[in-house]
C-alpha atoms as a printed R data frame, in Angstrom:
    type eleno elety resid chain resno       x        y       z
1   ATOM     1    CA   MET     A     1 150.911 -137.656  84.449
2   ATOM     2    CA   ALA     A     2 152.860 -135.381  82.097
3   ATOM     3    CA   ASP     A     3 154.117 -132.127  83.519
4   ATOM     4    CA   ALA     A     4 152.397 -129.022  82.263
5   ATOM     5    CA   LYS     A     5 154.661 -126.163  81.255
6   ATOM     6    CA   VAL     A     6 152.488 -123.549  82.899
7   ATOM     7    CA   ILE     A     7 149.157 -123.162  84.536
8   ATOM     8    CA   PRO     A     8 145.638 -122.939  83.288
9   ATOM     9    CA   PHE     A     9 143.774 -121.077  83.626
10  ATOM    10    CA   ASP     A    10 131.370  -96.883  77.044
11  ATOM    11    CA   ASP     A    11 129.896  -96.076  79.163
12  ATOM    12    CA   ASP     A    12 130.512  -92.718  80.783
13  ATOM    13    CA   ARG     A    13 131.407  -93.262  84.457
14  ATOM    14    CA   SER     A    14 130.707  -89.680  85.472
15  ATOM    15    CA   ARG     A    15 127.957  -89.047  87.989
16  ATOM    16    CA   SER     A    16 124.479  -89.503  86.699
17  ATOM    17    CA   GLY     A    17 122.844  -86.334  85.604
18  ATOM    18    CA   GLY     A    18 126.215  -84.545  85.452
19  ATOM    19    CA   GLY     A    19 124.962  -81.935  82.972
20  ATOM    20    CA   ALA     A    20 126.394  -78.457  83.281
21  ATOM    21    CA   ARG     A    21 124.496  -76.056  85.463
22  ATOM    22    CA   PRO     A    22 122.854  -73.334  83.304
23  ATOM    23    CA   ALA     A    23 124.925  -70.175  83.211
24  ATOM    24    CA   ARG     A    24 123.518  -67.289  85.174
25  ATOM    25    CA   ARG     A    25 123.348  -63.865  83.584
26  ATOM    26    CA   ARG     A    26 124.952  -61.177  85.687
27  ATOM    27    CA   THR     A    27 123.832  -57.523  85.553
28  ATOM    28    CA   GLY     A    28 126.139  -54.572  85.208
29  ATOM    29    CA   ALA     A    29 126.601  -51.654  87.602
30  ATOM    30    CA   GLY     A    30 123.941  -49.520  85.960
31  ATOM    31    CA   GLY     A    31 121.365  -52.167  85.183
32  ATOM    32    CA   SER     A    32 117.823  -52.198  86.422
33  ATOM    33    CA   GLY     A    33 115.593  -54.985  87.680
34  ATOM    34    CA   ARG     A    34 113.909  -57.030  84.942
35  ATOM    35    CA   GLY     A    35 111.143  -59.560  84.891
36  ATOM    36    CA   ASP     A    36 113.374  -62.292  83.400
37  ATOM    37    CA   GLY     A    37 114.617  -63.379  86.814
38  ATOM    38    CA   SER     A    38 117.917  -61.440  86.859
39  ATOM    39    CA   ALA     A    39 118.530  -59.196  89.869
40  ATOM    40    CA   ALA     A    40 119.133  -55.489  89.818
41  ATOM    41    CA   PRO     A    41 122.415  -54.197  91.300
42  ATOM    42    CA   VAL     A    42 122.495  -52.917  94.868
43  ATOM    43    CA   SER     A    43 123.715  -49.347  95.363
44  ATOM    44    CA   ALA     A    44 124.741  -48.010  98.758
45  ATOM    45    CA   LEU     A    45 123.716  -44.589 100.013
46  ATOM    46    CA   PRO     A    46 126.415  -41.936  99.926
47  ATOM    47    CA   GLY     A    47 128.802  -42.464 102.780
48  ATOM    48    CA   ALA     A    48 127.051  -45.686 103.855
49  ATOM    49    CA   GLN     A    49 127.931  -49.313 103.479
50  ATOM    50    CA   VAL     A    50 125.821  -52.340 102.927
51  ATOM    51    CA   PRO     A    51 125.921  -54.400 106.143
52  ATOM    52    CA   GLY     A    52 128.693  -56.973 105.945
53  ATOM    53    CA   GLN     A    53 130.085  -55.418 102.766
54  ATOM    54    CA   GLY     A    54 133.309  -54.003 104.187
55  ATOM    55    CA   ASP     A    55 135.696  -53.139 101.371
56  ATOM    56    CA   ILE     A    56 134.129  -55.426  98.807
57  ATOM    57    CA   PRO     A    57 133.827  -53.673  95.436
58  ATOM    58    CA   SER     A    58 130.289  -52.860  94.431
59  ATOM    59    CA   ASP     A    59 130.509  -54.922  91.221
60  ATOM    60    CA   ALA     A    60 131.628  -58.032  93.113
61  ATOM    61    CA   LEU     A    61 128.917  -57.565  95.712
62  ATOM    62    CA   SER     A    62 126.311  -57.109  93.006
63  ATOM    63    CA   ASP     A    63 127.413  -60.349  91.381
64  ATOM    64    CA   ALA     A    64 127.310  -62.217  94.692
65  ATOM    65    CA   LEU     A    65 123.833  -60.966  95.535
66  ATOM    66    CA   SER     A    66 122.685  -61.733  92.008
67  ATOM    67    CA   ASP     A    67 123.773  -65.379  92.461
68  ATOM    68    CA   ARG     A    68 121.757  -65.619  95.666
69  ATOM    69    CA   SER     A    69 118.611  -63.991  94.310
70  ATOM    70    CA   PRO     A    70 115.426  -66.050  94.047
71  ATOM    71    CA   GLY     A    71 115.350  -65.631  90.295
72  ATOM    72    CA   ALA     A    72 118.704  -67.383  89.853
73  ATOM    73    CA   GLY     A    73 117.492  -70.563  91.488
74  ATOM    74    CA   GLU     A    74 113.753  -70.548  90.876
75  ATOM    75    CA   ALA     A    75 114.012  -72.712  87.757
76  ATOM    76    CA   GLY     A    76 115.388  -75.534  89.891
77  ATOM    77    CA   GLY     A    77 112.999  -74.938  92.777
78  ATOM    78    CA   GLY     A    78 115.395  -73.018  95.050
79  ATOM    79    CA   PRO     A    79 119.053  -72.489  95.875
80  ATOM    80    CA   GLY     A    80 121.213  -75.644  95.763
81  ATOM    81    CA   GLU     A    81 118.718  -77.646  93.727
82  ATOM    82    CA   PRO     A    82 119.487  -78.927  90.204
83  ATOM    83    CA   GLY     A    83 118.376  -76.876  87.244
84  ATOM    84    CA   PRO     A    84 116.096  -78.002  84.421
85  ATOM    85    CA   ASP     A    85 118.946  -79.553  82.400
86  ATOM    86    CA   GLU     A    86 120.262  -81.570  85.340
87  ATOM    87    CA   ASP     A    87 119.051  -85.063  86.178
88  ATOM    88    CA   ARG     A    88 120.460  -86.344  89.448
89  ATOM    89    CA   SER     A    89 117.811  -88.996  89.947
90  ATOM    90    CA   PRO     A    90 118.606  -92.737  89.906
91  ATOM    91    CA   ALA     A    91 116.537  -93.010  86.748
92  ATOM    92    CA   GLY     A    92 119.082  -90.823  84.942
93  ATOM    93    CA   GLY     A    93 121.870  -93.254  85.852
94  ATOM    94    CA   TRP     A    94 119.846  -96.214  84.629
95  ATOM    95    CA   ASP     A    95 119.144  -94.424  81.363
96  ATOM    96    CA   ARG     A    96 122.860  -94.000  80.771
97  ATOM    97    CA   ARG     A    97 123.537  -97.651  81.620
98  ATOM    98    CA   ILE     A    98 120.831  -98.857  79.277
99  ATOM    99    CA   ALA     A    99 122.150  -96.625  76.501
100 ATOM   100    CA   GLY     A   100 125.668  -97.944  77.069
101 ATOM   101    CA   GLY     A   101 124.415 -101.536  77.041
102 ATOM   102    CA   LEU     A   102 122.535 -101.012  73.780
103 ATOM   103    CA   ALA     A   103 125.630  -99.447  72.207
104 ATOM   104    CA   PHE     A   104 127.674 -102.454  73.353
105 ATOM   105    CA   LEU     A   105 125.161 -104.881  71.819
106 ATOM   106    CA   ARG     A   106 125.159 -102.934  68.572
107 ATOM   107    CA   ARG     A   107 128.943 -103.194  68.332
108 ATOM   108    CA   ARG     A   108 128.798 -106.941  69.012
109 ATOM   109    CA   VAL     A   109 126.147 -107.497  66.337
110 ATOM   110    CA   THR     A   110 127.880 -105.372  63.711
111 ATOM   111    CA   GLY     A   111 131.363 -106.677  64.524
112 ATOM   112    CA   ASP     A   112 132.639 -103.202  65.327
113 ATOM   113    CA   TYR     A   113 135.159 -104.300  67.986
114 ATOM   114    CA   ASP     A   114 138.842 -105.247  68.115
115 ATOM   115    CA   VAL     A   115 140.416 -108.658  68.745
116 ATOM   116    CA   ASP     A   116 144.176 -109.078  68.881
117 ATOM   117    CA   GLU     A   117 146.261 -111.791  67.236
118 ATOM   118    CA   PHE     A   118 145.725 -114.119  70.224
119 ATOM   119    CA   GLY     A   119 141.930 -113.733  70.164
120 ATOM   120    CA   TYR     A   120 141.814 -111.353  73.132
121 ATOM   121    CA   ASP     A   121 138.653 -109.224  73.208
122 ATOM   122    CA   ARG     A   122 139.344 -106.349  75.586
123 ATOM   123    CA   GLU     A   123 135.861 -104.825  75.457
124 ATOM   124    CA   LEU     A   124 134.097 -108.126  76.145
125 ATOM   125    CA   THR     A   125 136.516 -108.845  78.994
126 ATOM   126    CA   ASP     A   126 135.922 -105.456  80.618
127 ATOM   127    CA   GLN     A   127 132.169 -105.238  80.107
128 ATOM   128    CA   VAL     A   128 131.090 -108.860  80.611
129 ATOM   129    CA   LEU     A   129 133.709 -111.300  81.896
130 ATOM   130    CA   MET     A   130 135.196 -109.038  84.570
131 ATOM   131    CA   SER     A   131 131.734 -107.934  85.658
132 ATOM   132    CA   ALA     A   132 130.736 -111.581  86.097
133 ATOM   133    CA   LEU     A   133 133.869 -112.532  88.071
134 ATOM   134    CA   ARG     A   134 134.043 -109.403  90.237
135 ATOM   135    CA   PRO     A   135 131.243 -110.380  92.694
136 ATOM   136    CA   LEU     A   136 132.920 -113.752  93.196
137 ATOM   137    CA   ALA     A   137 136.202 -112.049  94.079
138 ATOM   138    CA   ASP     A   138 134.798 -109.146  96.128
139 ATOM   139    CA   LYS     A   139 131.821 -110.703  97.908
140 ATOM   140    CA   TYR     A   140 132.305 -114.468  97.940
141 ATOM   141    CA   PHE     A   141 136.058 -114.956  98.405
142 ATOM   142    CA   ARG     A   142 136.646 -111.402  99.715
143 ATOM   143    CA   VAL     A   143 140.046 -111.270  98.075
144 ATOM   144    CA   GLU     A   144 142.588 -109.063  99.841
145 ATOM   145    CA   VAL     A   145 145.424 -107.829  97.634
146 ATOM   146    CA   LYS     A   146 148.853 -106.834  98.915
147 ATOM   147    CA   GLY     A   147 151.950 -105.542  97.152
148 ATOM   148    CA   ILE     A   148 150.164 -104.407  93.991
149 ATOM   149    CA   GLU     A   149 152.768 -101.648  93.670
150 ATOM   150    CA   ASN     A   150 155.319 -104.327  92.742
151 ATOM   151    CA   ILE     A   151 153.633 -104.729  89.349
152 ATOM   152    CA   PRO     A   152 155.054 -102.107  86.953
153 ATOM   153    CA   SER     A   153 152.738  -99.440  85.571
154 ATOM   154    CA   ASP     A   154 153.940 -100.024  82.017
155 ATOM   155    CA   GLY     A   155 156.012 -102.529  80.097
156 ATOM   156    CA   GLY     A   156 156.029 -106.299  80.288
157 ATOM   157    CA   ALA     A   157 156.311 -108.349  83.475
158 ATOM   158    CA   LEU     A   158 155.930 -112.029  84.318
159 ATOM   159    CA   ILE     A   159 153.823 -112.880  87.374
160 ATOM   160    CA   VAL     A   160 154.676 -116.338  88.755
161 ATOM   161    CA   ALA     A   161 152.150 -117.756  91.255
162 ATOM   162    CA   ASN     A   162 151.373 -120.941  93.133
163 ATOM   163    CA   HIS     A   163 148.486 -123.045  91.830
164 ATOM   164    CA   SER     A   164 145.827 -124.829  93.868
165 ATOM   165    CA   GLY     A   165 142.142 -125.428  94.428
166 ATOM   166    CA   THR     A   166 141.213 -128.506  92.320
167 ATOM   167    CA   LEU     A   167 139.604 -126.167  89.756
168 ATOM   168    CA   PRO     A   168 141.679 -123.233  88.404
169 ATOM   169    CA   LEU     A   169 139.640 -120.452  89.982
170 ATOM   170    CA   ASP     A   170 142.817 -118.939  91.411
171 ATOM   171    CA   GLY     A   171 143.935 -117.883  87.939
172 ATOM   172    CA   LEU     A   172 140.661 -116.034  87.344
173 ATOM   173    CA   MET     A   173 140.735 -114.344  90.748
174 ATOM   174    CA   LEU     A   174 144.331 -113.314  90.070
175 ATOM   175    CA   GLN     A   175 143.206 -111.718  86.814
176 ATOM   176    CA   VAL     A   176 140.499 -109.702  88.593
177 ATOM   177    CA   ALA     A   177 142.890 -108.710  91.397
178 ATOM   178    CA   VAL     A   178 145.451 -107.243  89.008
179 ATOM   179    CA   HIS     A   179 142.917 -105.306  86.935
180 ATOM   180    CA   ASP     A   180 140.806 -103.924  89.794
181 ATOM   181    CA   ASN     A   181 143.631 -102.999  92.181
182 ATOM   182    CA   HIS     A   182 146.398 -101.748  89.925
183 ATOM   183    CA   PRO     A   183 146.334  -97.938  89.466
184 ATOM   184    CA   ALA     A   184 146.770  -98.413  85.707
185 ATOM   185    CA   GLU     A   185 144.038 -101.124  85.587
186 ATOM   186    CA   ARG     A   186 146.403 -103.469  83.809
187 ATOM   187    CA   HIS     A   187 145.155 -106.706  82.274
188 ATOM   188    CA   LEU     A   188 146.727 -110.055  83.119
189 ATOM   189    CA   ARG     A   189 147.312 -112.444  80.212
190 ATOM   190    CA   LEU     A   190 147.320 -115.959  81.650
191 ATOM   191    CA   LEU     A   191 149.170 -118.890  80.095
192 ATOM   192    CA   ALA     A   192 146.943 -121.974  80.061
193 ATOM   193    CA   ALA     A   193 147.492 -125.699  79.571
194 ATOM   194    CA   ASP     A   194 146.426 -127.519  76.407
195 ATOM   195    CA   LEU     A   195 143.342 -128.991  78.105
196 ATOM   196    CA   VAL     A   196 141.748 -125.544  78.439
197 ATOM   197    CA   PHE     A   197 141.746 -125.087  74.655
198 ATOM   198    CA   HIS     A   198 140.303 -128.541  74.011
199 ATOM   199    CA   LEU     A   199 137.136 -127.952  76.023
200 ATOM   200    CA   PRO     A   200 134.111 -126.546  74.179
201 ATOM   201    CA   VAL     A   201 132.883 -123.117  75.305
202 ATOM   202    CA   VAL     A   202 135.798 -122.844  77.763
203 ATOM   203    CA   ASN     A   203 138.139 -122.597  74.786
204 ATOM   204    CA   GLU     A   204 136.345 -119.554  73.347
205 ATOM   205    CA   LEU     A   205 135.943 -117.814  76.696
206 ATOM   206    CA   ALA     A   206 139.612 -118.339  77.549
207 ATOM   207    CA   ARG     A   207 140.723 -116.789  74.269
208 ATOM   208    CA   LYS     A   208 138.357 -113.852  74.662
209 ATOM   209    CA   ALA     A   209 139.633 -113.251  78.210
210 ATOM   210    CA   GLY     A   210 143.218 -112.988  77.005
211 ATOM   211    CA   HIS     A   211 144.478 -116.450  77.923
212 ATOM   212    CA   THR     A   212 146.859 -118.145  75.533
213 ATOM   213    CA   LEU     A   213 148.639 -121.466  75.139
214 ATOM   214    CA   ALA     A   214 151.425 -122.066  77.620
215 ATOM   215    CA   CYS     A   215 154.350 -122.018  75.233
216 ATOM   216    CA   ALA     A   216 157.565 -120.009  75.325
217 ATOM   217    CA   GLU     A   217 156.951 -118.328  71.958
218 ATOM   218    CA   ASP     A   218 153.545 -116.897  72.908
219 ATOM   219    CA   ALA     A   219 154.761 -115.830  76.347
220 ATOM   220    CA   GLN     A   220 157.800 -114.043  74.944
221 ATOM   221    CA   ARG     A   221 155.699 -112.323  72.291
222 ATOM   222    CA   LEU     A   222 153.272 -110.994  74.921
223 ATOM   223    CA   LEU     A   223 156.086 -109.762  77.158
224 ATOM   224    CA   GLU     A   224 157.742 -107.951  74.267
225 ATOM   225    CA   MET     A   225 154.387 -106.307  73.534
226 ATOM   226    CA   GLY     A   226 154.464 -104.871  77.057
227 ATOM   227    CA   GLU     A   227 151.789 -107.136  78.535
228 ATOM   228    CA   ILE     A   228 151.529 -108.516  82.079
229 ATOM   229    CA   VAL     A   229 151.768 -112.297  81.709
230 ATOM   230    CA   GLY     A   230 150.713 -114.784  84.403
231 ATOM   231    CA   VAL     A   231 152.126 -118.283  84.777
232 ATOM   232    CA   MET     A   232 151.629 -121.011  87.390
233 ATOM   233    CA   PRO     A   233 154.503 -123.456  86.872
234 ATOM   234    CA   GLU     A   234 153.101 -126.207  89.138
235 ATOM   235    CA   GLY     A   235 150.481 -126.994  86.513
236 ATOM   236    CA   PHE     A   236 148.147 -129.904  87.203
237 ATOM   237    CA   LYS     A   237 150.453 -131.098  89.976
238 ATOM   238    CA   GLY     A   238 149.480 -127.983  91.918
239 ATOM   239    CA   ILE     A   239 145.701 -127.927  91.539
240 ATOM   240    CA   GLY     A   240 145.411 -131.735  91.707
241 ATOM   241    CA   LYS     A   241 147.422 -132.375  94.864
242 ATOM   242    CA   PRO     A   242 145.721 -133.929  97.931
243 ATOM   243    CA   PHE     A   243 144.390 -131.717 100.700
244 ATOM   244    CA   GLY     A   244 147.054 -133.055 103.070
245 ATOM   245    CA   GLU     A   245 149.751 -131.400 100.923
246 ATOM   246    CA   ARG     A   246 148.100 -127.985 100.761
247 ATOM   247    CA   TYR     A   247 150.401 -124.970 100.512
248 ATOM   248    CA   LYS     A   248 153.393 -127.182  99.771
249 ATOM   249    CA   LEU     A   249 154.719 -126.123  96.389
250 ATOM   250    CA   GLN     A   250 155.266 -128.824  93.797
251 ATOM   251    CA   ARG     A   251 158.135 -128.823  91.335
252 ATOM   252    CA   PHE     A   252 158.351 -125.726  89.126
253 ATOM   253    CA   GLY     A   253 159.149 -127.575  85.929
254 ATOM   254    CA   ARG     A   254 162.450 -127.012  84.159
255 ATOM   255    CA   GLY     A   255 162.577 -123.233  84.512
256 ATOM   256    CA   GLY     A   256 161.078 -122.408  81.140
257 ATOM   257    CA   PHE     A   257 159.391 -119.284  82.527
258 ATOM   258    CA   VAL     A   258 162.768 -117.931  83.657
259 ATOM   259    CA   SER     A   259 164.232 -118.447  80.189
260 ATOM   260    CA   THR     A   260 161.279 -116.588  78.649
261 ATOM   261    CA   ALA     A   261 161.665 -113.655  81.042
262 ATOM   262    CA   LEU     A   262 165.403 -113.464  80.336
263 ATOM   263    CA   ARG     A   263 164.855 -113.357  76.574
264 ATOM   264    CA   ALA     A   264 162.269 -110.590  76.911
265 ATOM   265    CA   GLY     A   265 164.194 -108.713  79.613
266 ATOM   266    CA   ALA     A   266 161.017 -108.612  81.733
267 ATOM   267    CA   PRO     A   267 161.001 -108.632  85.551
268 ATOM   268    CA   ILE     A   268 159.653 -111.657  87.405
269 ATOM   269    CA   VAL     A   269 157.053 -110.883  90.098
270 ATOM   270    CA   PRO     A   270 156.520 -113.744  92.603
271 ATOM   271    CA   CYS     A   271 152.911 -114.105  93.749
272 ATOM   272    CA   SER     A   272 151.498 -116.070  96.697
273 ATOM   273    CA   ILE     A   273 147.809 -117.011  96.928
274 ATOM   274    CA   VAL     A   274 146.290 -118.163 100.215
275 ATOM   275    CA   GLY     A   275 142.700 -119.389 100.482
276 ATOM   276    CA   ALA     A   276 142.322 -121.290  97.220
277 ATOM   277    CA   GLU     A   277 143.511 -124.598  98.693
278 ATOM   278    CA   GLU     A   278 140.375 -124.968 100.811
279 ATOM   279    CA   ILE     A   279 137.624 -124.222  98.262
280 ATOM   280    CA   TYR     A   280 137.509 -127.897  97.183
281 ATOM   281    CA   PRO     A   281 139.295 -130.073  99.787
282 ATOM   282    CA   MET     A   282 140.494 -132.970  97.625
283 ATOM   283    CA   ILE     A   283 140.409 -136.128  99.743
284 ATOM   284    CA   GLY     A   284 140.602 -138.630  96.873
285 ATOM   285    CA   ASN     A   285 141.321 -139.086  93.178
286 ATOM   286    CA   ALA     A   286 139.338 -141.473  90.967
287 ATOM   287    CA   LYS     A   287 142.231 -142.240  88.594
288 ATOM   288    CA   THR     A   288 140.365 -144.811  86.487
289 ATOM   289    CA   LEU     A   289 137.494 -142.415  85.849
290 ATOM   290    CA   ALA     A   290 139.985 -139.647  85.105
291 ATOM   291    CA   ARG     A   291 141.665 -141.782  82.415
292 ATOM   292    CA   LEU     A   292 138.314 -142.619  80.826
293 ATOM   293    CA   LEU     A   293 137.359 -138.953  80.661
294 ATOM   294    CA   GLY     A   294 140.798 -137.796  79.546
295 ATOM   295    CA   PHE     A   295 141.328 -135.635  82.646
296 ATOM   296    CA   PRO     A   296 144.584 -135.389  84.595
297 ATOM   297    CA   TYR     A   297 142.634 -136.276  87.765
298 ATOM   298    CA   PHE     A   298 139.051 -136.694  88.951
299 ATOM   299    CA   PRO     A   299 138.628 -135.088  92.379
300 ATOM   300    CA   ILE     A   300 136.680 -136.509  95.276
301 ATOM   301    CA   THR     A   301 135.795 -133.953  97.941
302 ATOM   302    CA   PRO     A   302 133.563 -134.050 101.045
303 ATOM   303    CA   THR     A   303 130.702 -132.717  98.889
304 ATOM   304    CA   PHE     A   304 131.496 -133.974  95.362
305 ATOM   305    CA   PRO     A   305 130.211 -136.160  93.772
306 ATOM   306    CA   TRP     A   306 127.971 -137.036  96.723
307 ATOM   307    CA   LEU     A   307 125.803 -133.901  96.482
308 ATOM   308    CA   GLY     A   308 125.743 -133.800  92.697
309 ATOM   309    CA   PRO     A   309 125.876 -130.319  91.117
310 ATOM   310    CA   LEU     A   310 125.543 -128.732  94.562
311 ATOM   311    CA   GLY     A   311 128.842 -130.360  95.495
312 ATOM   312    CA   ALA     A   312 130.591 -128.310  92.813
313 ATOM   313    CA   LEU     A   313 129.921 -125.109  94.767
314 ATOM   314    CA   PRO     A   314 133.250 -123.862  96.201
315 ATOM   315    CA   LEU     A   315 133.543 -123.118  99.895
316 ATOM   316    CA   PRO     A   316 133.529 -119.359 100.702
317 ATOM   317    CA   THR     A   317 137.076 -119.127 102.012
318 ATOM   318    CA   LYS     A   318 138.899 -115.835 102.655
319 ATOM   319    CA   TRP     A   319 141.647 -115.183 100.105
320 ATOM   320    CA   THR     A   320 144.852 -113.175 100.259
321 ATOM   321    CA   ILE     A   321 146.950 -112.473  97.162
322 ATOM   322    CA   GLN     A   322 150.366 -110.950  97.760
323 ATOM   323    CA   PHE     A   323 152.786 -109.787  95.062
324 ATOM   324    CA   GLY     A   324 156.443 -109.869  96.060
325 ATOM   325    CA   GLU     A   325 159.300 -107.651  95.035
326 ATOM   326    CA   PRO     A   326 160.153 -108.053  91.346
327 ATOM   327    CA   ILE     A   327 163.308 -109.887  90.297
328 ATOM   328    CA   PRO     A   328 164.948 -107.955  87.419
329 ATOM   329    CA   THR     A   329 166.273 -109.841  84.400
330 ATOM   330    CA   ASP     A   330 167.312 -107.014  82.074
331 ATOM   331    CA   GLY     A   331 170.850 -106.939  83.455
332 ATOM   332    CA   TYR     A   332 171.799 -110.347  82.068
333 ATOM   333    CA   PRO     A   333 173.493 -110.852  78.677
334 ATOM   334    CA   PRO     A   334 171.456 -112.367  75.791
335 ATOM   335    CA   GLU     A   335 173.157 -115.768  76.160
336 ATOM   336    CA   ALA     A   336 172.010 -116.018  79.799
337 ATOM   337    CA   ALA     A   337 168.740 -117.622  78.649
338 ATOM   338    CA   GLU     A   338 170.753 -120.674  77.588
339 ATOM   339    CA   ASP     A   339 172.610 -121.043  80.904
340 ATOM   340    CA   PRO     A   340 170.988 -123.978  82.757
341 ATOM   341    CA   MET     A   341 172.672 -123.150  86.069
342 ATOM   342    CA   LEU     A   342 171.381 -119.558  86.009
343 ATOM   343    CA   MET     A   343 167.863 -120.727  85.156
344 ATOM   344    CA   PHE     A   344 167.978 -123.248  88.000
345 ATOM   345    CA   ASN     A   345 169.127 -120.608  90.505
346 ATOM   346    CA   LEU     A   346 166.504 -118.063  89.455
347 ATOM   347    CA   THR     A   347 163.754 -120.697  89.435
348 ATOM   348    CA   ASP     A   348 164.729 -121.802  92.927
349 ATOM   349    CA   GLN     A   349 164.824 -118.161  94.101
350 ATOM   350    CA   VAL     A   350 161.293 -117.505  92.833
351 ATOM   351    CA   ARG     A   351 159.968 -120.754  94.298
352 ATOM   352    CA   GLU     A   352 161.518 -120.121  97.712
353 ATOM   353    CA   GLN     A   353 160.166 -116.578  97.835
354 ATOM   354    CA   ILE     A   354 156.635 -117.779  97.059
355 ATOM   355    CA   GLN     A   355 156.843 -120.610  99.607
356 ATOM   356    CA   HIS     A   356 158.192 -118.325 102.337
357 ATOM   357    CA   THR     A   357 155.399 -115.812 101.735
358 ATOM   358    CA   LEU     A   358 152.777 -118.572 101.842
359 ATOM   359    CA   TYR     A   359 153.967 -119.671 105.285
360 ATOM   360    CA   LYS     A   360 153.992 -116.062 106.505
361 ATOM   361    CA   LEU     A   361 150.433 -115.435 105.283
362 ATOM   362    CA   LEU     A   362 149.205 -118.688 106.848
363 ATOM   363    CA   VAL     A   363 150.588 -117.647 110.221
364 ATOM   364    CA   GLN     A   364 148.936 -114.240 109.960
365 ATOM   365    CA   ARG     A   365 145.431 -115.327 108.961
366 ATOM   366    CA   ARG     A   366 142.857 -115.736 111.702
367 ATOM   367    CA   SER     A   367 140.627 -118.316 110.039
368 ATOM   368    CA   VAL     A   368 140.057 -120.124 106.769
369 ATOM   369    CA   PHE     A   369 136.751 -118.287 106.338
370 ATOM   370    CA   PHE     A   370 137.398 -114.919 108.025
């Protein structure tokens, strides 16, 4: 099987009913009570004080009592209750969501949205794709993220992760983890193998989600644009390995990702993912069937193909994604990208750091599912 270069795979968020509270009219020192709901000022008798007033100026006290008067709050039903222009009910929140959804659909129908040169549709990714993947990450796999501070807040960076799981769900969960946990809500642009862009429907969704072909030119271009780029150098060797070899990193190719990072001067962030190996325990590989279908492998698991479509349901394992300390590359001269010994050393350093972290996380976890 040929080695893959890299791995596959408005609305207002303010509180509902957040309208401004109607301004209250305050009376002056010589005003009189009126029937419009505003309160008359309170005057003390000569030489006397209003109880609790102390040294408070009369104007300030008048204003305070005016705010507490029944007329100031009667429009909303009493003190502390929302006024007529405020809608704090759940229905108000749903109205805003529906309005935002209709505006989104209008932009999709009219074509009033942006797509970059790689086909990335940021609005669709945020509003639809991320919303669809988020429950899988938060509720099903319960992904725990560590070391997110190691991803820079701006500028390009290359995230290098292990690859596993028979199907490339780890790449998608990594994308959600970066966006939802990073303070700057950065988007991860994954580099994908050729097969992803040959599959109908998957091809379009991958492009819309920001994935691009795993080639050095595209990766360097994205890094120079200041994007966070994700690569899984094990390729199909990683996701297609038997269950008995789980969490044992395969070969990291020829170090092409290091050369790309050196040319762009972008830091390399090692990433270790624990939990993906067990979602589809691969106990066999139907190689003949895989060749007929044009797949790199055809997995056989304890549930697939025996249970049919139900067997394609991943096991609800507990995931941990940890980002290691970045390895800087901007201190090397331009010709360093052509030095094979340097690329080998940096590739081995990244691989060893990921493998060491995997072993550490495996020792720390209590159970595959908890």
